[in-house]
Backbone as a chain_set.jsonl record, in Angstrom:
{"seq": "MDFQQSEDGPFLQEILAGGSAQQTQAAWAAVQKAPSLCVEPTRLATTPFQSYGDASYALALTATRAGVAYGGDVVVIRKGQTFAEVVVFGVGGVQPALVQQVAAKAVGKLGS", "coords": {"N": [[-5.864, 16.342, -1.642], [-3.541, 15.587, -4.094], [-1.4, 13.366, -5.823], [1.193, 12.294, -7.943], [3.415, 9.91, -8.928], [4.778, 9.173, -11.288], [4.407, 9.134, -14.907], [3.107, 6.738, -15.192], [2.021, 6.309, -12.748], [2.261, 5.375, -9.243], [-0.947, 6.926, -8.768], [-2.469, 9.19, -6.56], [-5.231, 10.24, -4.693], [-6.791, 12.13, -2.228], [-9.585, 12.928, -0.343], [-11.237, 14.876, 2.015], [-14.261, 15.327, 3.741], [-17.251, 16.692, 5.203], [-20.48, 16.93, 6.847], [-23.98, 17.495, 7.534], [-26.038, 15.167, 9.45], [-27.973, 14.112, 7.708], [-26.842, 14.689, 5.187], [-24.55, 13.126, 5.397], [-25.628, 10.521, 5.532], [-26.81, 10.383, 2.982], [-24.57, 10.63, 1.33], [-23.156, 8.313, 2.029], [-24.929, 6.331, 1.138], [-24.81, 6.862, -1.608], [-22.16, 6.169, -2.199], [-22.258, 3.404, -1.86], [-23.815, 2.695, -4.015], [-22.248, 3.16, -6.185], [-20.733, 1.107, -7.692], [-22.714, -0.066, -9.34], [-23.393, 1.98, -11.015], [-21.28, 2.591, -12.615], [-19.717, 2.725, -15.817], [-18.352, 1.056, -18.73], [-15.205, 2.204, -20.02], [-14.415, 1.953, -17.412], [-14.438, 0.259, -14.324], [-15.937, -0.578, -11.251], [-15.845, -2.52, -8.35], [-16.98, -4.084, -5.395], [-14.686, -4.819, -2.778], [-12.816, -6.776, -0.425], [-11.497, -5.228, 2.499], [-9.443, -3.824, 5.058], [-11.103, -2.773, 8.042], [-11.974, 0.548, 8.879], [-12.405, 3.516, 10.912], [-15.816, 4.456, 11.747], [-17.229, 3.201, 9.818], [-16.398, 1.59, 6.766], [-15.747, 1.309, 3.261], [-14.778, -0.435, 0.452], [-13.618, -0.356, -2.901], [-12.638, -2.024, -5.807], [-10.841, -0.709, -8.458], [-10.79, -0.664, -11.925], [-9.592, 0.287, -15.058], [-9.347, 1.227, -18.498], [-7.462, 3.103, -20.691], [-6.734, 4.501, -23.725], [-5.721, 2.017, -24.503], [-4.174, 1.278, -22.337], [-3.997, -0.416, -19.301], [-5.236, 0.26, -16.094], [-5.187, -0.084, -12.534], [-6.43, -0.331, -9.166], [-7.481, 0.882, -5.939], [-10.4, 2.218, -4.326], [-11.15, 3.688, -1.379], [-13.49, 4.392, 1.033], [-14.098, 6.07, 3.98], [-15.93, 6.457, 6.919], [-16.227, 8.472, 9.713], [-17.993, 9.337, 12.329], [-19.612, 12.179, 11.27], [-17.944, 12.714, 9.215], [-16.105, 12.175, 6.251], [-13.558, 10.342, 4.57], [-12.061, 9.932, 1.506], [-10.094, 7.818, -0.313], [-8.159, 7.321, -3.092], [-6.199, 5.217, -4.915], [-4.244, 4.365, -7.587], [-2.707, 2.859, -10.511], [-0.719, 2.159, -13.464], [-1.101, -1.134, -14.341], [-1.85, -1.726, -11.749], [-1.704, -1.408, -8.09], [0.182, -1.885, -5.057], [-1.432, -3.55, -2.39], [-0.583, -2.92, 0.227], [0.29, -0.28, 0.042], [-2.112, 1.107, -0.39], [-3.437, 0.539, 2.021], [-1.711, 1.822, 3.822], [-1.999, 4.539, 3.079], [-4.732, 4.87, 3.553], [-4.868, 4.465, 6.321], [-3.458, 6.723, 7.217], [-5.19, 8.708, 6.36], [-7.418, 8.233, 8.004], [-6.367, 9.064, 10.424], [-6.48, 11.797, 10.083], [-9.11, 12.364, 10.431], [-9.735, 12.81, 13.035], [-10.857, 12.444, 16.507]], "CA": [[-4.485, 16.15, -1.941], [-3.283, 14.771, -5.265], [0.012, 13.039, -5.991], [1.507, 11.415, -9.067], [4.835, 9.589, -8.871], [5.306, 9.196, -12.649], [3.329, 9.049, -15.901], [2.42, 5.467, -14.999], [1.524, 6.234, -11.392], [0.874, 5.399, -8.784], [-1.66, 8.178, -8.595], [-3.13, 9.217, -5.252], [-6.13, 11.355, -4.419], [-7.426, 12.024, -0.915], [-10.591, 13.966, -0.143], [-11.896, 14.891, 3.323], [-15.5, 16.106, 3.673], [-18.192, 16.47, 6.3], [-21.779, 17.562, 6.66], [-25.029, 17.154, 8.496], [-26.358, 13.739, 9.502], [-28.703, 13.777, 6.48], [-25.872, 14.684, 4.093], [-23.672, 11.976, 5.603], [-26.375, 9.322, 5.137], [-26.98, 10.409, 1.533], [-23.264, 10.362, 0.721], [-22.836, 6.903, 2.254], [-25.776, 5.563, 0.225], [-24.29, 7.063, -2.964], [-20.934, 5.373, -2.322], [-22.61, 1.994, -1.991], [-24.426, 2.492, -5.336], [-21.263, 3.484, -7.222], [-20.388, 0.034, -8.644], [-23.783, -0.325, -10.307], [-23.532, 3.137, -11.903], [-20.067, 2.741, -13.405], [-19.824, 2.182, -17.167], [-17.09, 0.752, -19.404], [-14.171, 1.228, -19.74], [-14.062, 1.979, -15.995], [-15.252, -0.661, -13.536], [-15.788, -0.593, -9.802], [-16.439, -3.703, -7.725], [-16.656, -4.141, -3.972], [-13.532, -5.66, -2.488], [-12.535, -6.81, 1.01], [-10.467, -4.291, 2.929], [-9.415, -3.628, 6.508], [-12.115, -1.846, 8.522], [-11.473, 1.794, 9.458], [-13.426, 4.453, 11.372], [-17.102, 3.871, 12.129], [-17.622, 2.36, 8.688], [-15.539, 1.774, 5.595], [-16.241, 0.623, 2.07], [-13.68, -0.461, -0.511], [-13.947, -0.724, -4.265], [-11.529, -2.252, -6.728], [-10.983, 0.135, -9.638], [-10.056, -1.045, -13.123], [-9.919, 1.167, -16.177], [-8.457, 1.178, -19.656], [-7.456, 4.366, -21.424], [-5.801, 4.428, -24.84], [-5.107, 0.706, -24.518], [-3.368, 1.059, -21.137], [-4.823, -0.886, -18.183], [-4.96, 0.812, -14.774], [-5.885, -0.784, -11.463], [-6.194, 0.208, -7.835], [-8.577, 0.813, -4.977], [-11.079, 3.395, -3.787], [-11.564, 3.366, -0.01], [-14.257, 5.475, 1.647], [-14.127, 5.838, 5.424], [-16.782, 7.399, 7.654], [-16.02, 8.567, 11.158], [-18.988, 10.349, 12.692], [-20.195, 12.811, 10.089], [-16.839, 13.098, 8.351], [-15.679, 11.155, 5.311], [-12.289, 10.408, 3.84], [-12.041, 9.075, 0.326], [-8.724, 7.602, -0.765], [-8.096, 6.632, -4.383], [-4.812, 4.919, -5.286], [-4.231, 3.491, -8.757], [-1.568, 3.025, -11.401], [-0.625, 1.214, -14.581], [-0.865, -2.495, -13.86], [-2.312, -1.88, -10.368], [-0.868, -0.92, -6.989], [0.333, -2.814, -3.951], [-2.427, -3.342, -1.331], [0.039, -2.302, 1.399], [0.306, 1.169, -0.179], [-3.477, 1.593, -0.183], [-3.701, 0.471, 3.461], [-0.914, 2.859, 4.471], [-2.619, 5.833, 2.809], [-6.04, 4.882, 4.225], [-4.613, 4.642, 7.763], [-3.107, 8.125, 7.435], [-6.416, 9.506, 6.175], [-8.222, 8.062, 9.221], [-5.764, 9.916, 11.432], [-6.895, 13.184, 9.827], [-10.524, 12.518, 10.758], [-9.879, 13.172, 14.449], [-11.496, 11.438, 17.376]], "C": [[-4.394, 15.247, -3.164], [-1.779, 14.546, -5.385], [0.15, 12.091, -7.167], [2.995, 11.176, -9.056], [5.484, 9.656, -10.257], [4.129, 9.161, -13.61], [2.495, 7.787, -15.727], [1.835, 5.301, -13.604], [2.585, 5.697, -10.45], [0.349, 6.825, -8.635], [-2.409, 8.098, -7.273], [-4.019, 10.437, -5.178], [-6.768, 11.097, -3.069], [-8.364, 13.214, -0.748], [-11.167, 13.8, 1.253], [-13.123, 15.777, 3.206], [-16.377, 15.774, 4.861], [-19.495, 17.175, 6.011], [-22.737, 17.153, 7.75], [-25.268, 15.649, 8.478], [-27.067, 13.296, 8.22], [-27.753, 13.723, 5.283], [-24.95, 13.471, 4.179], [-24.363, 10.687, 5.161], [-26.535, 9.249, 3.623], [-25.663, 10.082, 0.828], [-22.898, 8.889, 0.854], [-23.653, 6.013, 1.319], [-25.273, 5.674, -1.211], [-23.029, 6.236, -3.199], [-21.279, 3.911, -2.566], [-23.278, 1.683, -3.334], [-23.417, 2.629, -6.471], [-20.956, 2.337, -8.187], [-21.455, -0.196, -9.706], [-23.945, 0.817, -11.308], [-22.35, 3.319, -12.851], [-20.239, 2.08, -14.769], [-18.424, 1.943, -17.748], [-16.505, 2.033, -19.979], [-13.714, 1.237, -18.282], [-14.995, 1.055, -15.239], [-14.913, -0.511, -12.065], [-16.48, -1.836, -9.272], [-16.051, -3.708, -6.254], [-15.509, -5.127, -3.759], [-13.289, -5.672, -0.988], [-11.389, -5.853, 1.349], [-10.554, -4.159, 4.441], [-10.451, -2.581, 6.909], [-11.464, -0.634, 9.192], [-12.642, 2.635, 9.922], [-14.676, 3.75, 11.859], [-17.616, 2.93, 11.05], [-16.644, 2.616, 7.557], [-16.052, 0.883, 4.474], [-15.132, 0.682, 1.038], [-14.159, -0.975, -1.861], [-12.663, -0.96, -5.043], [-11.824, -1.467, -7.997], [-10.159, -0.452, -10.775], [-10.529, -0.146, -14.254], [-8.914, 0.955, -17.289], [-8.598, 2.496, -20.402], [-6.362, 4.285, -22.475], [-5.023, 3.106, -24.836], [-4.249, 0.368, -23.31], [-4.298, 0.687, -19.985], [-4.32, -0.304, -16.862], [-5.725, -0.014, -13.745], [-5.548, -0.149, -10.135], [-7.418, 0.063, -6.964], [-9.11, 2.196, -4.641], [-11.565, 2.977, -2.401], [-12.269, 4.595, 0.56], [-14.448, 5.122, 3.111], [-15.017, 6.897, 6.05], [-16.44, 7.321, 9.126], [-16.914, 9.703, 11.626], [-19.625, 10.881, 11.423], [-19.114, 13.311, 9.131], [-16.418, 11.903, 7.506], [-14.258, 11.411, 4.846], [-12.434, 9.458, 2.665], [-10.601, 9.017, -0.153], [-8.792, 6.797, -2.053], [-6.617, 6.454, -4.721], [-4.862, 3.957, -6.47], [-3.003, 3.78, -9.613], [-1.614, 2.01, -12.516], [-0.281, -0.155, -13.999], [-1.288, -2.733, -12.42], [-1.332, -1.317, -9.36], [-0.815, -1.977, -5.892], [-0.721, -2.53, -2.872], [-1.842, -2.657, -0.094], [0.092, -0.78, 1.265], [-1.068, 1.762, 0.087], [-3.806, 1.596, 1.31], [-2.942, 1.555, 4.215], [-1.566, 4.232, 4.288], [-3.969, 5.94, 3.527], [-5.85, 5.109, 5.737], [-4.245, 6.088, 8.077], [-4.318, 9.026, 7.293], [-7.305, 9.418, 7.41], [-7.685, 8.959, 10.324], [-6.158, 11.369, 11.279], [-8.35, 13.437, 10.205], [-10.75, 12.902, 12.209], [-10.587, 12.097, 15.244], [-12.939, 11.755, 17.639]], "O": [[-5.104, 14.245, -3.249], [-0.985, 15.436, -5.081], [-0.674, 11.198, -7.362], [3.773, 12.124, -9.161], [6.609, 10.137, -10.391], [2.977, 9.158, -13.179], [1.314, 7.766, -16.073], [1.224, 4.276, -13.302], [3.74, 5.58, -10.859], [1.098, 7.775, -8.411], [-2.925, 7.04, -6.914], [-3.614, 11.538, -5.553], [-7.23, 9.991, -2.789], [-7.981, 14.36, -0.984], [-11.547, 12.693, 1.636], [-13.047, 16.865, 2.634], [-16.257, 14.702, 5.454], [-19.603, 17.93, 5.045], [-22.355, 16.548, 8.752], [-24.765, 14.941, 7.605], [-26.786, 12.214, 7.704], [-27.848, 12.815, 4.457], [-24.611, 12.864, 3.164], [-23.752, 9.854, 4.492], [-26.411, 8.172, 3.039], [-25.648, 9.344, -0.157], [-22.39, 8.284, -0.09], [-23.127, 5.047, 0.768], [-25.304, 4.693, -1.954], [-22.849, 5.667, -4.276], [-20.649, 3.255, -3.395], [-23.305, 0.525, -3.749], [-23.709, 2.247, -7.604], [-20.919, 2.564, -9.397], [-21.128, -0.491, -10.856], [-24.576, 0.634, -12.349], [-22.42, 4.116, -13.786], [-20.833, 1.007, -14.873], [-17.446, 2.55, -17.312], [-17.274, 2.897, -20.401], [-12.721, 0.59, -17.949], [-16.203, 1.058, -15.475], [-13.754, -0.341, -11.689], [-17.585, -2.165, -9.702], [-14.919, -3.372, -5.906], [-15.385, -6.128, -4.465], [-13.534, -4.662, -0.328], [-10.442, -5.697, 0.579], [-11.616, -4.359, 5.031], [-10.652, -1.604, 6.188], [-10.523, -0.776, 9.973], [-13.749, 2.501, 9.401], [-14.626, 2.611, 12.322], [-18.347, 1.981, 11.334], [-16.124, 3.722, 7.408], [-16.693, -0.143, 4.702], [-14.596, 1.759, 0.777], [-14.979, -1.888, -1.954], [-11.714, -0.182, -4.944], [-12.922, -1.549, -8.546], [-8.967, -0.71, -10.612], [-11.719, 0.142, -14.382], [-7.775, 0.553, -17.05], [-9.704, 2.944, -20.704], [-5.201, 4.031, -22.156], [-3.827, 3.076, -25.127], [-3.656, -0.709, -23.256], [-5.274, 1.389, -19.721], [-3.129, -0.369, -16.556], [-6.779, -0.574, -14.046], [-4.509, 0.495, -9.988], [-8.284, -0.774, -7.218], [-8.39, 3.194, -4.666], [-12.315, 2.009, -2.274], [-11.715, 5.695, 0.568], [-14.899, 4.027, 3.448], [-14.885, 8.085, 5.757], [-16.373, 6.238, 9.709], [-16.642, 10.875, 11.365], [-20.119, 10.113, 10.598], [-19.348, 14.221, 8.336], [-16.379, 10.769, 7.983], [-13.817, 12.556, 4.744], [-12.877, 8.32, 2.819], [-9.967, 10.05, -0.37], [-9.403, 5.73, -2.102], [-5.873, 7.431, -4.802], [-5.442, 2.874, -6.378], [-2.348, 4.811, -9.459], [-2.45, 1.106, -12.514], [0.695, -0.311, -13.265], [-1.106, -3.837, -11.908], [-0.269, -0.813, -9.72], [-1.675, -2.855, -5.819], [-0.888, -1.376, -2.478], [-2.541, -1.887, 0.566], [-0.045, -0.067, 2.259], [-1.178, 2.811, 0.722], [-4.393, 2.557, 1.809], [-3.479, 2.145, 5.153], [-1.67, 4.999, 5.245], [-4.304, 7.001, 4.053], [-6.602, 5.868, 6.349], [-4.675, 6.626, 9.097], [-4.457, 10.004, 8.029], [-7.886, 10.421, 7.824], [-8.459, 9.55, 11.077], [-6.168, 12.106, 12.265], [-8.779, 14.587, 10.29], [-11.862, 13.284, 12.575], [-10.878, 11.008, 14.749], [-13.615, 11.011, 18.349]]}, "num_chains": 1, "name": "protein.A"}
């Protein structure tokens, strides 16, 4: 799912995916390496976030494009062998409450 409120955001992307136990472990390891692989002008850094599912990992996203600064969060949630990735960002950043609201809805889509 993708959503854009205006040219300045906020922008929202939600991805649901699943796989075998081996694929799930590999995907989780890749998520945890993401901050070290990111290059300028985009930066990812781990950030505290409410815990969801069996495991969750949050990254603060900052980027500059054509002189415009964007900010937001990337939250990856694992429940069993299913993942939800939620990305919410916009010009000047987004409210943490919006990211938490979207992440909670994504968890609901993962089932029990």
